[in-house]
C-alpha positions in Angstrom: 3.5 -4.9 9.8 0.5 -5.7 7.6 0.8 -8.0 4.6 -0.8 -8.0 1.2 -2.4 -11.3 0.0 -0.7 -13.3 -2.7 -3.3 -12.4 -5.3 -5.1 -9.1 -6.0 -7.3 -9.0 -9.0 -10.1 -6.5 -10.0 -13.0 -8.8 -9.1 -11.6 -9.2 -5.6 -10.8 -5.6 -4.9 -13.9 -4.7 -2.8 -13.4 -7.5 -0.4 -9.6 -7.0 -0.1 -10.1 -3.2 0.3 -12.6 -3.8 3.1 -10.2 -6.0 4.9 -7.2 -3.7 4.3 -9.1 -0.6 5.3 -10.1 -2.2 8.7 -6.5 -3.5 9.2 -4.9 -0.1 8.4 -7.3 1.7 10.8 -6.5 -0.8 13.6 -2.8 -0.5 12.9 -3.0 3.3 12.8 -4.6 3.3 16.2 -1.7 1.3 17.6 0.9 3.4 15.8 -0.7 6.7 17.0 -0.8 5.3 20.6 2.9 4.7 20.4 3.5 8.2 18.9 4.6 6.6 15.7 4.3 8.2 12.2 4.6 5.2 9.9 2.3 2.4 8.8 4.1 -0.5 7.1 2.7 -2.8 4.5 4.6 -5.8 3.2 4.1 -7.0 -0.4 6.4 -10.0 -0.3 3.7 -12.6 -0.9 2.1 -10.6 -3.8 2.6 -12.7 -6.9 -0.6 -12.4 -8.9 -2.1 -9.0 -9.6 -3.5 -6.7 -12.3 -3.7 -2.9 -12.5 -6.4 -3.0 -9.7 -3.6 -3.4 -7.2 -2.5 0.2 -7.9 -6.0 1.4 -7.0 -5.8 -0.5 -3.8 -2.3 0.8 -2.9 -3.2 4.4 -3.8 -6.3 4.1 -1.6 -4.1 2.8 1.3 -1.7 5.7 0.9 -4.7 8.2 0.9 -6.2 6.6 4.0 -2.9 6.6 5.8 -2.5 10.3 5.1 -6.1 11.0 6.3 -5.1 9.2 9.5 -2.1 11.4 9.9 0.5 8.7 9.0 2.7 7.8 6.2 2.5 4.4 4.5 5.6 2.6 3.6 5.4 -0.4 1.3 8.1 -3.1 1.8 9.4 -5.9 -0.4 7.7 -4.8 -3.5 7.9 -7.2 -6.4 9.8 -5.8 -9.4 6.8 -6.5 -11.7 4.6 -4.2 -9.4 7.2 -1.5 -9.4 7.3 -1.6 -13.2 3.5 -1.5 -13.4 3.4 1.5 -11.1 6.1 3.2 -13.2 4.1 2.6 -16.5 1.0 4.1 -14.9 2.9 7.0 -13.5 2.1 6.4 -9.9 5.4 5.1 -8.6 6.4 8.3 -6.9 3.0 8.4 -5.1 3.6 4.8 -3.8 7.3 5.0 -3.2 8.2 8.6 -2.6 11.5 7.6 -1.0 12.6 6.2 -4.4 11.6 9.3 -6.4 14.5 11.2 -8.0 15.4 14.3 -6.0 15.5 17.5 -8.0 
């Protein structure tokens, strides 16, 4: 399982995304080799962030889908869940938590 860093701020996004992109691609290769369908990303250490984290996570979801896998984000801080809800992207990041109609 991949882990997010403790801090994700707008100025750091290009570097963090470059690292996460490479890690997701490497992890996807292993998951695909094992006939898996899920990439896992742990947010337990994430304590400092701004709205840029949503761009990062949405990009990770999009990349995972392009690689034919689903991204599952674990141990999401409540503050991040609320930020995603305010921006209206919570269902895209956590579809398993979206209300069923």
